N, C-alpha and C positions, 0 to 999 in steps of 0.2 A: 425470484422462480429461476428456473433451469434456462441453460441456454444451447445453442448449438454452434458447433465449430466443425473443421474439417481440415484434414492434411491427406497427402498423397499416401502414406504408407495406413493410416486408418479410416479414410471416406469419411463420411458425416456421423458426430457422434454428438450424443446430447450430454453435456456436461451437467450435474447436480447443482441444485441453487447452494449458496453461499452467504454467509453475512460476515462482515467484519468491522470491528469496532477500531475508528481512529481518535487520537486525541493530539491535541498540540497547545503550546501557550509561548506566547512572545514577550518580552520585557523589554520596555524601552527606556535605554540607558542614560539617552541623551537625544536631542533632535537628530542627529546623524546617525547615532549607533544604537542598535537591539541585537537581543541574544534570543534564540528560539530552543524549542525541545518538543519534539514531535515522536509518537511512537505507534506504527501502525502496524494495524493486526493484533491488537493487545490481548486477543483470547488465545491467539497462537491457530488460529482456524488453518486447516490444512484444506487446500482447493486448488482447483485448476482452472485458471483465468483464459488460457489456451489451450487445446488439447496437446498435452504432451511437454507443457510448462508447469510443473507445481511451483505455487508460491511459497517461498520461504517462511519459516516462522517469524517472530515478533520482530518488527526493524525499527529499532529507535534511532534517532536524529538528532542532532545538537551542533547548531551551528552561529554564527554571529555574522551579521548583515552591516553594511556601512554605506552610508547614502551620502553620495557628494553633493 
């Protein structure tokens, strides 16, 4: 559903509802090492989470995690 936010320049603003799809996968390479891939906002939805701050488009992330 929609949400409300406010700022000094805009006052109270109703932000429209939005839906995003985020996906992620983790591959465990060893007991101490894993790699991951995540994609946020897969459908490239354009929205404002907070008034005046548009969320950028598709956001891919790739990483390695080392556990000691």
